[in-house]
C-alpha positions as CSV (number, residue, x, y, z in Angstrom):
1,M,15.6,104.9,51.6
2,K,15.3,108.6,50.4
3,L,15.7,111.3,53.0
4,V,12.1,112.5,52.6
5,E,10.9,108.9,53.4
6,H,12.9,109.0,56.7
7,F,11.0,112.3,57.4
8,E,7.6,110.7,56.7
9,L,8.3,108.0,59.2
10,G,9.3,110.5,61.9
11,L,12.6,111.2,63.6
12,D,13.9,110.5,67.1
13,A,13.8,114.3,67.8
14,P,12.2,117.1,65.8
15,I,14.2,119.1,63.3
16,C,12.1,122.2,63.9
17,L,10.7,122.6,67.4
18,T,8.6,125.7,68.0
19,W,8.1,126.8,71.6
20,E,5.6,129.5,72.5
21,L,6.8,130.8,75.9
22,T,3.8,133.0,76.6
23,Y,0.4,134.1,75.2
24,A,1.0,137.7,76.6
25,C,1.6,140.2,73.8
26,N,1.7,144.0,73.5
27,L,0.1,143.7,70.0
28,E,-3.2,142.2,68.8
29,C,-2.3,141.1,65.2
30,A,-5.4,140.3,63.2
31,H,-4.0,137.1,61.9
32,C,-2.3,135.8,65.1
33,L,-2.0,132.0,64.9
34,S,-2.3,131.5,68.7
35,S,-4.9,134.3,69.3
36,S,-2.4,135.8,71.7
37,G,-2.9,138.9,73.9
38,R,-3.4,137.8,77.5
39,R,-1.1,135.7,79.6
40,D,-2.2,132.3,80.7
41,P,-1.6,132.0,84.5
42,R,-0.7,128.3,84.1
43,E,2.3,129.0,81.9
44,L,5.5,127.1,82.7
45,S,7.7,128.5,85.4
46,T,11.3,129.4,84.9
47,E,12.3,126.1,86.5
48,Q,9.9,124.1,84.4
49,C,11.3,125.8,81.2
50,E,14.8,124.9,82.3
51,A,13.8,121.3,82.7
52,V,12.4,121.3,79.2
53,I,15.7,122.7,77.9
54,D,17.6,120.0,79.8
55,E,15.5,117.4,78.0
56,L,16.1,119.0,74.6
57,Q,19.8,118.9,75.3
58,R,19.6,115.2,76.1
59,M,17.6,114.6,72.9
60,Q,20.3,116.6,70.9
61,V,17.7,119.1,69.6
62,F,20.2,121.6,68.3
63,Y,17.9,124.6,68.2
64,V,14.4,125.8,69.1
65,N,12.2,128.4,67.6
66,I,10.9,130.6,70.4
67,G,7.7,132.7,69.9
68,G,4.5,133.6,71.5
69,G,2.7,135.9,72.1
70,E,5.6,138.3,72.4
71,P,8.3,136.2,74.2
72,T,10.5,139.1,75.3
73,V,7.8,140.3,77.7
74,R,8.5,137.3,79.9
75,P,10.7,138.7,82.7
76,D,12.9,135.5,82.5
77,F,13.1,135.5,78.7
78,W,16.8,136.6,78.4
79,H,17.7,134.2,81.2
80,L,16.1,131.3,79.3
81,V,18.0,132.3,76.1
82,E,21.2,132.2,78.0
83,Y,20.3,128.9,79.7
84,A,19.5,127.3,76.4
85,V,22.7,128.4,74.7
86,A,24.7,127.3,77.7
87,H,23.1,123.8,77.4
88,D,23.9,123.5,73.6
89,V,20.4,124.4,72.4
90,G,20.5,127.2,70.0
91,V,17.7,129.8,70.0
92,K,15.9,131.4,67.1
93,F,13.3,133.8,68.5
94,S,10.5,135.8,66.8
95,T,9.6,139.2,68.1
96,N,7.8,142.3,67.1
97,G,10.8,144.3,68.3
98,V,9.3,146.0,71.3
99,R,12.1,145.0,73.7
100,L,15.1,145.2,71.3
101,T,16.7,148.3,72.7
102,P,20.2,149.4,71.6
103,E,21.6,147.8,74.8
104,R,19.8,144.5,74.2
105,A,20.9,144.5,70.6
106,R,24.5,144.8,71.7
107,W,23.9,141.9,74.1
108,L,22.6,139.8,71.3
109,A,25.4,140.7,68.9
110,A,27.8,139.4,71.5
111,S,25.9,136.2,72.0
112,D,26.6,132.9,70.3
113,Y,24.0,130.6,68.7
114,V,21.2,133.1,68.8
115,D,19.1,134.2,65.8
116,V,16.5,137.0,65.8
117,Q,13.5,137.2,63.6
118,I,11.5,140.5,63.3
119,S,7.9,140.3,62.2
120,L,6.9,142.8,59.5
121,D,3.8,142.3,57.3
122,G,3.9,145.4,55.2
123,A,6.8,147.2,53.5
124,T,5.0,150.4,54.4
125,A,3.4,151.5,57.7
126,E,0.0,151.7,56.0
127,V,0.0,148.0,55.0
128,N,1.8,146.6,58.1
129,D,-0.2,148.5,60.7
130,R,-3.5,147.6,59.2
131,V,-2.8,144.0,60.2
132,R,-0.4,144.4,63.2
133,G,-1.5,147.6,64.8
134,T,-0.7,151.3,64.9
135,G,3.0,151.9,65.4
136,S,4.1,148.3,64.9
137,Y,5.9,149.2,61.6
138,D,8.1,151.8,63.3
139,T,8.8,149.4,66.2
140,A,10.0,146.7,63.8
141,I,12.2,149.1,61.8
142,T,13.7,150.5,64.9
143,A,14.6,147.0,66.2
144,L,16.2,146.1,62.8
145,R,18.2,149.4,63.0
146,N,19.3,148.7,66.5
147,L,20.5,145.2,65.6
148,H,22.3,146.4,62.5
149,E,24.1,149.2,64.4
150,A,25.1,146.9,67.2
151,G,26.8,144.6,64.6
152,F,24.3,141.7,64.8
153,R,24.7,139.7,61.7
154,D,21.9,138.3,59.5
155,A,18.7,139.0,61.4
156,K,15.6,137.8,59.7
157,V,12.7,139.9,58.4
158,S,9.7,137.6,58.7
159,V,6.7,138.4,56.4
160,V,3.3,136.6,56.4
161,C,2.2,136.8,52.8
162,T,-1.2,138.4,52.4
163,R,-3.4,139.8,49.7
164,E,-2.3,143.2,50.7
165,N,1.5,142.7,50.6
166,I,2.0,140.3,47.6
167,G,3.2,143.2,45.4
168,Q,5.8,144.4,48.0
169,F,8.3,141.6,47.8
170,D,11.0,143.8,46.2
171,E,10.5,146.4,48.8
172,F,10.7,143.8,51.6
173,K,13.9,142.6,50.1
174,A,15.3,146.1,50.0
175,I,14.4,146.6,53.7
176,A,16.2,143.3,54.6
177,D,19.3,144.3,52.5
178,R,19.4,147.8,54.1
179,F,19.8,146.2,57.6
180,G,22.1,143.3,56.5
181,A,19.2,140.9,57.1
182,T,17.6,138.0,55.3
183,L,14.0,138.0,54.1
184,R,11.8,135.2,55.2
185,L,8.4,134.7,53.7
186,T,5.7,132.5,55.3
187,R,2.2,131.5,54.4
188,L,-1.0,132.9,56.0
189,R,-2.8,130.1,57.8
190,P,-6.5,130.3,58.8
191,S,-5.9,129.4,62.4
192,G,-6.3,131.4,65.6
193,R,-7.5,134.9,64.8
194,G,-6.3,134.2,61.2
195,A,-9.5,132.2,60.8
196,D,-11.5,135.4,61.1
197,V,-9.6,137.3,58.4
198,W,-8.5,134.5,56.1
199,D,-11.2,135.2,53.6
200,E,-10.2,138.8,53.4
201,L,-6.4,138.3,53.6
202,H,-5.4,135.1,51.9
203,P,-3.7,135.7,48.4
204,L,-6.0,135.5,45.4
205,P,-5.2,132.8,42.8
206,E,-3.4,135.2,40.5
207,Q,-1.4,136.4,43.5
208,Q,-0.4,132.8,44.3
209,R,1.1,132.7,40.8
210,E,2.9,136.0,41.4
211,L,4.3,134.7,44.6
212,Y,5.5,131.4,43.0
213,E,7.2,133.2,40.1
214,W,8.9,135.7,42.5
215,L,10.2,132.8,44.6
216,V,11.5,131.0,41.5
217,A,13.4,134.2,40.5
218,N,14.6,135.3,43.9
219,G,14.3,132.2,46.2
220,D,18.0,131.4,46.4
221,N,18.4,134.3,48.9
222,V,15.0,134.1,50.6
223,L,13.9,131.7,53.3
224,T,10.4,130.2,53.2
225,G,10.2,127.9,56.2
226,D,8.8,125.2,53.8
227,S,5.6,127.2,53.7
228,F,4.8,127.0,50.0
229,F,5.1,123.4,48.9
230,H,1.5,123.7,47.7
231,L,2.8,126.1,45.0
232,A,4.9,123.3,43.4
233,A,1.9,122.3,41.3
234,F,2.4,125.4,39.2
235,G,5.5,123.6,37.7
236,P,5.7,120.6,35.4
237,E,4.1,117.3,36.5
238,D,7.6,115.8,37.0
239,G,8.0,117.9,40.1
240,S,10.8,120.0,38.6
241,G,9.0,123.2,39.6
242,A,9.2,122.4,43.3
243,L,10.6,125.2,45.4
244,P,13.6,124.5,47.7
245,G,12.6,122.9,51.0
246,L,10.6,120.1,52.4
247,N,7.6,119.3,50.1
248,L,5.5,117.5,52.6
249,C,3.6,118.2,55.8
250,G,6.1,117.7,58.6
251,A,3.5,117.8,61.4
252,G,4.4,115.2,64.1
253,R,7.2,113.9,61.9
254,V,9.9,116.5,61.9
255,V,8.1,119.5,63.5
256,C,5.9,120.2,66.5
257,L,5.0,122.9,69.0
258,I,5.2,123.3,72.8
259,D,2.7,125.9,74.1
260,P,3.1,128.2,77.2
261,V,1.4,125.6,79.5
262,G,3.5,122.7,78.2
263,D,0.9,121.2,75.8
264,V,2.5,119.6,72.7
265,Y,0.8,120.0,69.3
266,A,1.7,118.3,66.1
267,C,2.2,121.6,64.2
268,P,2.8,125.3,65.1
269,F,-0.1,126.2,62.8
270,A,-2.6,123.7,64.4
271,I,-3.1,124.8,68.0
272,H,-6.4,122.8,68.5
273,D,-7.5,119.9,70.6
274,Q,-7.6,117.6,67.6
275,F,-3.8,118.0,67.2
276,L,-2.9,117.8,70.9
277,A,-0.4,115.0,71.5
278,G,0.3,115.4,75.3
279,N,1.8,117.6,77.9
280,V,5.4,117.9,79.1
281,L,4.4,118.0,82.7
282,T,1.7,115.3,82.9
283,D,2.8,112.8,80.2
284,G,6.3,112.0,81.1
285,G,8.2,114.8,79.5
286,F,8.7,116.1,75.9
287,Q,10.7,113.1,74.7
288,K,8.0,110.6,75.7
289,V,5.3,112.7,74.0
290,W,7.3,113.1,70.8
291,Q,8.3,109.4,70.5
292,T,5.3,107.6,71.9
293,S,2.1,109.7,71.6
294,T,-0.7,108.0,69.7
295,L,-1.3,111.1,67.6
296,F,2.2,111.3,66.4
297,Q,2.3,107.6,65.6
298,E,-0.8,108.0,63.5
299,L,0.7,111.0,61.6
300,R,3.8,108.9,60.8
301,E,1.9,106.1,59.2
302,P,2.1,106.0,55.3
303,Q,-0.4,108.4,53.8
304,T,-2.5,107.4,50.8
305,G,-3.1,110.9,49.4
306,G,-6.9,110.5,49.5
307,A,-8.7,112.6,46.9
308,C,-5.4,114.1,45.7
309,S,-3.7,110.8,44.9
310,G,-4.9,110.8,41.4
311,C,-3.6,114.3,40.7
312,A,-0.6,114.5,38.4
313,H,1.0,117.0,40.8
314,Y,0.5,115.0,44.0
315,D,4.2,114.0,44.3
316,S,5.1,117.7,44.2
317,C,2.7,119.2,46.7
318,R,1.6,116.1,48.7
319,G,-1.9,117.5,49.1
320,G,-0.8,120.8,50.8
321,C,-1.1,122.0,54.4
322,M,-3.0,120.0,57.0
323,A,-3.7,123.0,59.2
324,A,-5.1,125.0,56.2
325,K,-7.4,122.2,55.4
326,F,-8.6,121.6,59.0
327,F,-9.3,125.2,59.8
328,T,-11.3,125.8,56.6
329,G,-13.4,122.7,57.3
330,L,-12.0,120.6,54.5
331,P,-11.1,116.9,54.9
332,L,-7.4,116.2,55.7
333,D,-7.1,113.8,52.8
334,G,-8.5,116.3,50.4
335,P,-7.0,119.3,48.5
336,D,-5.5,122.3,50.1
337,P,-7.9,125.3,50.2
338,E,-5.4,127.2,48.1
339,C,-4.7,124.4,45.6
340,V,-3.2,126.1,42.6
341,Q,-4.9,123.6,40.3
342,G,-8.3,125.0,41.4
343,Y,-9.5,121.9,43.4
344,G,-9.5,123.9,46.6
345,E,-11.9,126.5,45.3
346,S,-14.5,123.8,44.4
347,A,-14.0,122.1,47.8
348,L,-14.6,125.4,49.6
349,A,-17.8,125.9,47.6
350,G,-19.2,122.6,48.9
351,A,-20.6,121.6,52.3
352,R,-18.1,121.9,55.1
353,S,-18.0,122.4,58.8
354,V,-15.5,124.9,60.1
355,P,-14.2,123.8,63.5
356,A,-14.7,126.0,66.6
357,A,-11.7,127.4,68.3
358,S,-10.6,125.3,71.2
359,Q,-8.9,128.3,72.9
360,D,-8.5,132.1,72.6
361,H,-6.2,134.4,74.5
362,S,-7.4,137.5,72.7
363,R,-8.2,140.5,74.8
364,G,-11.9,141.1,75.6
365,A,-12.0,144.2,73.4
366,P,-9.6,145.7,70.9
367,S,-7.2,148.3,72.4
368,R,-6.6,151.8,71.1
369,N,-3.7,150.6,68.9
370,A,-5.4,147.5,67.6
371,P,-5.2,146.8,63.9
372,V,-8.1,147.9,61.7
373,L,-8.8,144.4,60.6
374,L,-9.3,143.3,64.2
375,T,-12.1,145.8,64.9
376,L,-13.8,145.0,61.6
377,S,-13.5,141.2,61.6
378,R,-14.2,140.1,65.2
379,R,-15.6,136.6,65.1
380,R,-19.2,136.7,64.3
381,P,-21.4,136.6,67.4
382,D,-23.5,133.8,65.8
383,A,-20.5,131.7,65.1
384,D,-20.2,128.3,66.8
385,V,-17.2,129.1,69.0
386,A,-16.2,127.3,72.1
387,P,-15.3,129.5,75.1
388,P,-11.6,129.8,76.0
389,V,-10.2,126.8,77.9
390,S,-8.1,128.9,80.3
391,A,-8.8,131.8,82.6
392,C,-6.5,134.4,81.1
393,A,-6.2,137.7,82.9
394,E,-7.5,140.7,80.8
395,S,-4.1,142.5,81.1
396,P,-1.5,140.8,78.7
397,L,1.1,141.1,81.5
398,A,-1.1,140.1,84.5
399,G,0.8,137.9,86.9
400,F,4.3,139.0,85.7
401,A,6.6,140.4,88.3
402,P,8.2,143.7,87.2
403,N,11.8,143.5,85.9
């Protein structure tokens, strides 16, 4: 059996586990997948987080991707990093850099089995801050500089590819090289607040080609997080144009997400009730959810390919991203909305029902430093949107004890 076939059937433990520790965040990024901003008062306690880490150790999960929100605003964040590493669970965490002081950078440089990913969505402040908020570019660059000067090796510069930054890849690579870091490119998904700005921000068809060709030329030294397997259809029908990485949807098979309250979702990009598999507190722990949940069992069943199965490029792109289809109102067995053969465009032009958000932790009104896109693209008041499922405090740090 080929390795990819093992992946399709699911593994005993996820290869890539994302854990969002909090929805609290000092920023209000216009494309935030989890609509973060305000803390959920039900989020897991320190002791409950430690119990999850103990379980991951028993399952031999060798690392976890920690995010948010902004995970470093949790007062116990650094303790949980230490606890995970001490229990043989490596940590890769994503941050906007707000808490990466020179002192903390030195602490990280002396730590084992910890990787740091700094979010940057523009190679200039003008492009970045339009999406992430005023001052966020300078914060990210300062964090990269602090890490570099402290001797931290191989930080990651994480870029969400948008219509506005496609032409900046060489500049992003230069920033990464300047700080001894590695560039990581990821795909914009239409989930969370990203649903509100996807029409304005997702790359145009000709930009998808530009992205593909740049990755073909430079991809050996660039990480993609398996984000762009839908671009493989630009290559020959024999699949030889596939980019490095896993060319199938790993949701519930090799990846999943734990959210701040312990809910387990099939995919980090699909935080919605339809992809909720269970909860680590109420459903017997993470291992039981991962190995026995009905949703995950269904996702691990052989897939027919649906409307895409007759396409000559199906073996390369496998129909694209489940989350991208779901949040644009397209059938899960149909083409990706950004299908490079053009089938997504025709599907988007047809009748479709865009799902309402099942939760939203955004602040009630944009702050003074909110990105321009957030103030221009708030969800339409006439949109069919469900109210948030949790009573988040208006302050992003409400309920946190001071350090």
